[in-house]
Structure formats: structure tokens, C-alpha cells
C-alpha positions, 0 to 999 in steps of 0.5 A: 499499499502506498502511503498518503499522509506522513506523520513526520515532516521536515522542518529544517536541515542544518549542516556542520562543516569543517571549513578547512581554514584552521591552518590559516588561522581562520574559523575552523568550523561553520554551521549553515542551513541547507535547502529542506529538499536535501532530505525527502520523505518518500512513500514506500511500498510493502511486500506481501510478507510485510503486510501479512500480520506480524502479531496477534492483530487482524488484517491491518495494512501498513503505511510506509515511508523512506527518508532519503538524504542528498546533501552537498556541502556549500562552497565559498566562491573562491574555493569551489574547485575540488583541488582547493581546500573545500568545506567538508561535512564533519564526520559526526553530526554532519547534518541535523534534520529537525522533524516534527511528529504530528499528533503529539500533545504533551498534556496527554499520557503519550509514552513512547518506547525508544531503543538507543545505543548506550555503549559502543557495542550495546543497545537498551530501551527507554521510555519518554513522554515527548520526542524532545526527550529522546536520547542520543543515538536512538535507533527505533521509536515506537508510539501509539496514536490514541487520538486517531479514529482507529488507534494506530502505531507509529514506528521510526527506524534509523538505519546505517545505509550504504555509507551513512549512519542515521540516529534519532534524538531529542531536540531541546523543547521550547515553551511552545513546541516539544514535538520536534525531534532530530535526525542526525546524519554522520559518515565517520570520515573526514573530507566528505563533501557529499552525503547521499543515502537512505537514512530511516523508515517510517511505518504506521499500522494498527499492529505494532509488530507489523509496523516494525516488520515492514520498516526493517524488512524493507530496509533489509531488502534495500541494503541486500541483507537477509532477515531472520527467516532467511537466516537458518538457525545453525544445527551446531547450536541446537540443544543445550550448550555450555560456555567457559566464560563465567566459570573460567574466564580467561583462565580457561584450560583443557583440564578445567573443561574436562572436569566440568564435562565429568560433572555434566556426565555424572548428573546426566545433563545432555550437553550438545555443544561447548563454546570455549570463550576468550582465553584459549588463543595464543595472545600477548596479554599485556598488549592484548594482541593475537600472536598466532592462530593456535591455542595457548600452549600452557593452557592447551598443551596438546593443542586445540584439536586434542581438547575438541576430540576429547569433548566429542569422543568421551563426552558426547558433545556434538559441536565445539566452538571457539571465541574470536575478536573481529580485530584478531584480538582486543587491540588487533594483531601482534606486529611480530607475531605469526598471524600478522606475518602469515597474511601481511596484505590482509592487514591495515594499521589504524591511526593509533597503531593497531594492526587489524584486518583491512576493509577491502573484502579480499583483505579480511577474507584472506585473514579469516580464511587463514584462521578459520581454516586452521580451526576447521582442521582442528575440529571447530564447528562454530565461532563467536566473533566479539568486539565488532562495533569497536571497528568503526571507533578504531578507524574514526576519521579514516573510514566511513561507516560503510567502508569500515563494516561492509567488506569486513562483515561480508568476508566474515559471513562468507568464510564462516558459511564455507568453513562452518556452515554459517554457524556464527554468533555475532557479539558486541555488535549492536551498532547500526553499521554492524547489524545492517551490514551483515549479509547472512550470519544468523545470530547476534547477541542482543544485550550486554553481558549477563552478570551473575555476581550482581542479582540486581542486574536481572531487570536491566539484562532482561529488558535489553534482550526483550525489547531489543528483540523487537528490532534485532529479532526481525533480522537475526536469531537473538542470543540472550547470553549464557546463564548460571543454573545455581542462581536466585533467578536461574529459572527465569533466565532458563525459561526466557532463553528457551522462548528467545529462539536463540542458543540456550547455554549455561556457564556454570563453574565446576560443582555448581550445576542444578541439573533440574533447571536444565532438564526442565527445558527438555521435551519428552524425547530429550530434545530442546524445543525451539519456538516458531516465532521467538520471544518479544514483548507483549503489547501491554509491555510495549509502552510500560517500563517493567522496572518502574510501572505496575506492569510486569515484563511480558514476553510471548513466543509461538510453538506451533499453534500455541502461544506461550506467555511469560511474565517476570516481576522486575519491580520490588513492589508486586506487579500484574500480568494481563492476558487478553483474548483479542478477536477470538475465544481462547483457553489459557493453561497456567504453570500449575495446570489450571485452565481458564476459558476466555471469550473475545475481549475478556482478560485474565490478570495475575500478580507477580512478585519481584524476580518471580516467573509466571508462564501461561500457554494460550490455545485458540 
């Protein structure tokens, strides 16, 4: 359907320029207004899979728009030639686009959900009352317009296009207008005199999930990347897994892994896969650089292949993966190491002296093929690649967002597809220049690290995963990270990871596995079920902050014809969970086996204490 009236309009377009004249003692920067035509809002059409219902609503349709930018830095008449010192867009906050959102009234309860990048690598949700309150680096904004004749949801999704990154943020509210928000455009590279790209998508629908799906899938098609349903979940990561990180950290070694496997075997816990996390590889731990592609000789004295063979032969582990860093190691490759020497044409040097795989596709392809080739020969079945969103920071000023990521992700995805059947977990990569530029890899972490030593981190960890799945879950299978089975909130973490549709794995230390927590996740035939539609917040949770309102966090996933809804209390005072029979009769079965039949429009309410979990099966 082609949109007619867009609820977002362009007010002003402001350029932030480097004049190029600072070396002459003149003004270094300038701010100027550009024609509003430099930013256009264009009606967009939806494909069939976008207009079919993505949620529990009925037959609503989507109205969709695209925001394009085509801006040129104005030049003084005496410096108009390209060989002169021209004015160029600043690499960050190059262009500020002032936008107006229709239908906002600060006098009403008009809560909006925003997902924003709060660290170099991670994203989290927040809730605001007006567009002016939006945090910097907002990637998704969701609002419900209750003033419309039929209540309608509006979603704004910023993207990193071919070369330019877009972010929404608030604009200081004036006494007369707090409906304004900003669209900030950045290239990450100095010297750009033209910025031309797609910046964002706007969608409206009566179903919020449908609106999000339409915007994200249309963006993915334009960028040439796959969506979640087009990224098969890797067999190597099915079943229960165990990761070394929260038990062994960087002290991981073969004997400690074997000890843990002995415990799993004694407790009859069927571990299908093992992830050997950071600490296994041969690195300089002072400089934080990768020396070669092999394992640390002291921690794995017989080599990585020996450890993998033990896991598969003696402990029935089906697949084994290892940790890698997108730059080789945290600070790149060691300049005197074998890894750098083995592929010198594949390496580039950052402005601060780090050696990392280069940006042209053939460079990182050579690097990853050399490393992953050795790993495949050792019996490795999958990899987790960390520190991804550090790259655009490390090449700031010298590579644009597109130059920093497209070639590197294309090479990584291609090599892991060929070597490991695409079994790749992307991690520390929730900057838009990363998640919009991965062609085919199937899994992304959707939150900051699980912090088992800090029980108060429950709410933050769960809201990051649940709400970021609204965006990430349209493009990838979401990894909610590892968890401990001996923990006050073990069952909460275990069940929600089962609903997440991503990998399910614990990180228990030796002697600290509650086998019942893991066995309770398994089906009668011993397999680990996977949802047909993975977890996302229920509609009642979308605009209610579950850490500060009366409403518990509610997430829902679909297994065949059955919906599973889980509520978790995240506020110290009791909260409620609400199930509504919208559109048709249904039967709900609670976690005690009690059944309740509901007619259309009826609701069922339950009370949930902090840190407690209630699970309901809904049959229509």
C-alpha cells in the first residue's frame, strides 16, 4: 500500500562543516542551513510478507515511508574547485534534520518506547513522554496514536545505509513546541563533501509488530541483507550448550573443561555443544594482541584439536566452538607475531597503531580464511566473533561507516558459511553499522553481558534482550547470553532463553550445576524445543517500563499453534500480568495446570512478585 499522509515532516536541515581554514588561523568550523529538499520523505511500498499480520492483530495494512538524504556541502566562491581546500561535512553530526511529529500532545499520557545505543557495542530501551526527551543515538521509536479514529502505531527506524549512519535524538523543547525531534546524519570520515543515502523508515499500522516488520524488512531488502527467516538457525547450536566464560574466564584450560564435562556426565545433563570463550588463543596479554592462530600452549598443551576430540569422543558433545575478536584480538594483531606475518596484505594499521584486518573484502577474507581454516582442521564447528562495534571507533576519521563494515562483515559471513556452515554468533555488535551490514550470519547477541555476581542486574539484562528483540529479532536469531543454573533467578533466565529462539547455554562453574533447571527445558524425547516465532514483548509491555510501572515484563513466543506467555516481576513491589483474548475465544493453561476459558475481549490478570516467573500457554 502506498502512503498518503506522513506523520513526520521536515522542518529544517542544518549542516556542520569543517571549513578547512584552521591552518590559516581562520574559523575552523561553520554551521549553515541547507535547503529542506536535501532531505525527502518518500512513500514506500510493502511486500506481501510485510503486510501479512506479524502479531496477534487482524488484517491491518501498513503505511510506509523512506527518508532519503542528498546533501552537498556549500562552497565559498573562491574555493569551489575540488583541488582547493573545500568545506567538508564533519564526520559526526554532519547534518541535523529537525523533524515534527504530528499528533503529539504533552498534556496527554503519550509514552513512547525508544531503543538507543548506550555503549559502543550495546543497545537498551527507555521510555519518554515527548520526542524532545529522546536520548542520543536512538535507533527505533515506537508510539501509539490514541487520538486517531482507529488507534494506530507509529514506528521510526534509523538505519546505517550504504555509507551513512542515521540516529534519532531529542531536540531541546521550547515553551510552545516539544513535538520536534532530530535526525542526525554522520559519515565517520573526514573530507566528505556529499552525503547521499537512505537514512530511515517510517511505518504506521494498527499492529505494532507489523509496523516494525515492514520498516525493517524493507530496509533489509534495500541494503541486500537477509532477515531472520532467511537466516537458518545453525544445527551446531541446537540443544543445550555450555560456555567457559563465567566459570573459567581467561583462565580456561583443557583440564578445567574436562572436569566440568565429568560433572555434566555424572548428573546426566546432555550437553550438545561447548563454546570455549576468550582465553584459549595464543595472545600477548599485556598488549592484548593476537600472536598466532593456535591455542595457548600452557593452557592447551596438546593443542586445540586434542581438547575438541576429547569433548566429542568421551563426552558426547556434538559441536565445539571458539571465541574470536573481529580485530584478531582486543587490540588487533601482534606486529611481530605469526598471524600478522602469515597474511601481511590482509592487514591495515589504524591511526593509533593497531593492526587489524583491512576493509577491502579480499583483505579480511584472506585473514579469516587463514584462521578459520586452521580451526576447521582442528575440529571447530562454530565461532563467536566479539568486539565488532569497536571497528568503526578504531578507524574513526579514516573510514566511513560503510567502508569500516561492509567488506569486513561480508568476508566474515562468507568464510564462516564455507568453513562452518554459517554457524556464527555475532557479539558486541549492536551498532547499526554492524547489524545492518551483515549479509547472512544468523545470530547476534542482543544485550550486554549476563552478570551472575550481581542479582540486581536481572531487570536491566532482561529488558535489553526483550525489547531489543523487537528490532534485532526481525533480522537475526537473538542470543540472550549464557546463564548460571545455581542462581536466585536461574529459572527465569532458563525459561526466557528457551522462548528467545536463540542458543540456550549455561556457564556454570565446576560443582555448581543444578541439573533440574536444565532438564526441565527439555521435551519428553530429550530434545530442546525451539519456537516458531521467538520471544518479544507483549503489547501491554510495549509502552510500560517494567522496572518502574505496575506492569510486569511480559514476553510471548509461538510453538506451533500455541502461544506461550511469560511474565517476570522486575519491580520490588508486586506487579500484574494481563492476558487478553483479542478477536477470538481462547483457553489459557497456567504453570500449575489450571485452565481458564476466555471469550473475545475478556482478560485474565495475575500478580507477580519481584524476580518471580509465571508462564501461560494460550490455545485458540
